N, C-alpha and C positions, 0 to 999 in steps of 0.2 A: 272693718274693712278700709274704715278710714285711716286710722291708726296706721295699718302697713302701707296701705300709700302716700302716707306723707310722711313714713321713716324713707321709703324707698328712694322718693325725691328726693329728701336729703341725705341720703347716700350717694347719691349722684354728684351732687352738687359739692358732696365733701369730699368724695374722691377726685373732683376736677379742681378744687380749691386745693387740695395737697399738692397733688403733685405738678402743680403750678407753684406755688408757691413753694417749697423747699427747691427745686431749683435756683428759685430766683435769689433767696436768703444765699444759698453756697455763691451765686454769683456775685453777690453783695462780698462775701466773707475774705478775707485775706488767705494765701494757699494755704499758710502754718495754722490758718484757726478751725478748717476747714471741718476735722475729724472731732475737734472740740465742740462746733454750734451744731453737726448735724448730731452728736450723742443729744445736747441740750433742748434740738428740736424732739427727738426720741423719745425726751422724759415727761412726755404731754402727755403718753398715753397711760402709763403704769402711775404718774400722779394721778390723773384724772381718775384711775381707778379708787385710787389711797381715798380721794376728796367725796366719789359718789357713792362710795362704799359708808364712810364714814355718815356723808347726809342720811343712807338709806338706814343704815342705827339709829339714829339721831331721831327719827321721822317713827321708824319702829315701837321707841316710845311713848310715844301720843299717839300712833296711829297704829295700833297691832293689829297684824294677820294674823292668818288661820279657817279664813274661810271667805267664800266670794259675796261674804255679807260687811265682811270686817272694814274698818275705817280704812286700812292701807288699799285693799282692792279698790275700793269705794273713789278714794280721790287720793290718800298720803301717795300711791307711786305718779301723781301729776305733778308730786313738788317740784320734782330733780328736772323734767322737763321746762318747768316755769326758771329755773336758776337756769340752768343752759340756755335757752333762749334770750335770757336777759344778759348771758354772758360775749351769746354769739353774735347780739346786734352791736354790742358797744365794742367789743372786736374787730366786727366790718365794717364800724363806725371812723376808727385809730385808722384802718388800713388802707381806708379809699382816699381821707385825707394824709395819712402821711409814708406811704410806702413810695417810692421809687421806682422805675422800670433798671433793670442790671445797665452799667456801661455795656458790658458785654453785649446785652441784647441793642443797645441804642448804634452799636458801632457795627452793627451787624448788617452785611450788605445785602442780601437776601431774605426774603419772607417768605416763606411755604406759602404757597396759598393752600397746599393740602399736607399739611406735614404727616398724617400717616400715610398717606402715599410714596411719597419719601424717606419713609423710617421704614417700610417694606421692600424698597429699592436695594438693589444689588449689594452695596457699600456696608449697608447697616445692617441686611439679617443676622450674619454671625456676631456681633455684638448683642443685639433683640432676643436671639437665642441663647448665649451664653448667660447674660441677664436671666431671663425666663430659667434655665436651667438653675442658676445661685438661689433666685426667690422660691422655684420650687420647695429646695431645700429650707430653704429660712422658716418657709408657710409648715412643714410638714410638722418642723422641730418645734415651731411657737407652738401648733396645735398639741401635739403630746404631750408636749409639758407644760401648758399652762390651763387649756381650755378645757383639755379630759381632767386637771387636776382637783376640781372642787368638791365634783361626784364622785372620785376618787376618794378621797380624804374623808367625806362623811360615808364610804362603808366601810373602811378599813380600821378608821381611828376610833369609830364611837365619840367625836368628838359634833356638839352641838351646833346649830345652823350661826348663833352668834358667837360661838368660838372658831369657827372656818371660819366667815367672814373678817373677824382679826385677825387669824392667822396670815388670808391672803392678804389684806392691808400690810402689816407686817411685812411681810413677802416683797410687795410689790415699792413699799417703801423705799427698800435695798434694791431694787431694780431702779429705781426713779436716781437713787446718787450712782449709780454704774453705771447707766450709761452715758453722760459725756464720759470716763473715765474710759472704755470702752472706744470710746468715740479718738481720743486722743490716744490710746495704744495704736490705733489704727493709722492714725499720723504717722507715729515715731516710727513700727516696724513694717508700714504697707499694708494698705488692702488685701493685697493675694496671702499674704501670710496669717493676716487677722482672719481672714474666713478659713482658711484652711486650720485655723486653730479653734473657732467656732464649732466647725463640721467636729473635729475629733473632741470639743464638748459635750456634741448632742447624741455621739457615742459612748461617752464616757458618764453620760447621765441615767444610760441603761440600768446598770447596776443598783444604783439607787433607786429607781422606780420599779422596780425588780421588790426590793426591799421593803418600799412605800405600799405598793399595788397586794404585797403577801400579807400585809396586816404584819408586818414585823417591828413596827415604827408606832409607838405608842406613847401618850399624852401631849401636852397643847405644846410644849419647846422642843422636845424632840420632832415632834411634826412640823412643827415653822420652820425647825433648820434644814432640815429634810426635802422641804418643800422650795423654799428660798435656794435651796444649792442647786435644785433640779432646773431652776426657774435660770439663775444665772450661768449655767451649762447650756442651756437649750435657746434661749433669745439674747444671747451679747449681741449678735449679726444686726439685728436692729440701730444699733448706737452708730453703726457707721454706713448703715445702708444711703442713708438720705447725703451721704457725699458720694459714696462710691457710684448710685446709678446715677448723677448730674453729672460726674467727669467722664462716665461709659459712652454721651452721647453729643453732637456738636450742638452749639447754641442754637441753630436756627430748626431742631427737632427737637430739642432736650426736655422740656415739660411732655412732649408726648411722647417718645423714649421712657421716659422714667415711670409716665402714666400706664403706659402699655406692659413694658415689664414689670411690673411691680404689682400690681392688679389681678392682670390675663392668669400672671401665677398662680394665683389663690386662687382657682376653679379645681384642678385636679384633688388638690390638698385638701378641700372642703368638703369632699368627699370623706370625710375622713370615719364617718361613723359606719359605713358601708363598708370599709376595709376592714374596722375591726371587726366587722361582724360575718365577715368571709371568713378570718385567719382563727376565726373562735372554732369553726372547725376542725382545726388542728392543735391548739393548743388555750388555754383557758382567757377568755375572754378580759379579765384585770389583767394581763399582763401584752395585750395584744399593742399597746401605746408604741410597748420596749420598740417593737419594728418601726412603728413611723418615726422615731429615735432614728433607726440605722440608717434608714432610707434619705430621711431630712441631713443629718451626717453627709453619706456619699455624695447626694446630690450638691451639696454646699462645697465638701473639697472639689469636686470635678470642676464643680461652675467656677472655683477663683484659680483654679489651676489652666481651666480651659482661655481664662480671661488675662489681658495685660498689666502688668502694675499701674494705677493710676493716682496715687496723689499725689503728686507734683508737676499734673498738669494743669497748664492754664486757660480756663473755662471758655477765655475769649480767643483761639487761639486753638482749639480743640475742631478740626474741622476735617472731610471726609480723606483728605492728602495725608492727613496726618494719623489716622488710623489707620490706612492702608500700610503706613508704614511699620505698624506693631508688628 
C-alpha cells in the first residue's frame, strides 16, 4: 500500500513538472528548432525504457526472479528505484540552480490567478477540445502499438522472457533515434500534415499487427523487425507533441493547457482492456488492438485537420486575439 501511495504522489508531481517544463523548453527554443527540441525531449521515454530494461536484465543476473521468495522479489527490484532517486535529486538541483523563466513569460503583462478557469473560457474551449481529440488518438495508438505488445510477443512467438526484453530494448532504441527526426520532419512539413501522417501510420500498422498477433511472425529477428515497425508507425506523434501542445495555447495558460489537454485525454484510452474484452465478443481477442489502432488513427487525423498550423507561431505573441483570427 505504501508503494502505491508513493507512486501516486510521484505521478502527480511528475505530471506537473513535465507539463510545465516542456512549454518552458519550447519558449526558450528558437522557432526553427522547436520540432527538433520536442523530439529530443520525447526521446526521454524510450531511452529510459532501454536503460531500465538493461538494468533489470543486469540485476536478474545476480538476483534471480521466479518466486515471491527470490532475490529479485525480495530486494532486487528496489535497485531501479534507488538509481532513479539519485538521478532525480541531481536533476532537481541542476534545474533549480540553472534554469530561468522564459523571456516570453517574463514579458507577459497578465499573470492569470486561475489559469484552469481561464482555460475553460470561451476563447480557449475549441483549442482545448481539439488538443483533447488529437491526444486521445495519440494515446489509443500508443497503447495498441506499445503497451499491448509485450504480452502478445510472449503468446505468439514463443520467445523467452529475456529474448522478449532484448527485443523491446532494440525496438525502443530505434524509437529513441527516430523521435528527434520525427520532430524535425514536423518542423519541415508542418504539424498538421505531420499528425495526419501519424494517423495514417497508425492505420497502416494494422496489417502488421494482424500478422504478428496471428502467430505468423516467428524468430527473434523477425519479431524484432515487426515490433519496431509497429512502434514506428504507432507512436511517431510524440516526436512533435511537445512543440504542438505548447504552440496551441497562449503563454499565460500554456502549461495548464498543455497539462490538461495532454493528461485528460489519457483517461478514455486507458480503459483499453475493457474495450478489448467487449470487442472479444465479435472478434478474436488477440486482434482487438487493431480496432484501437484504427480509432487512434481516425482521432489523430480528425484532430489534426480540426486545428490550425502552428509551427511558425511566435510563442510570446500567441494571444486570444491571434487565436480568433485562425
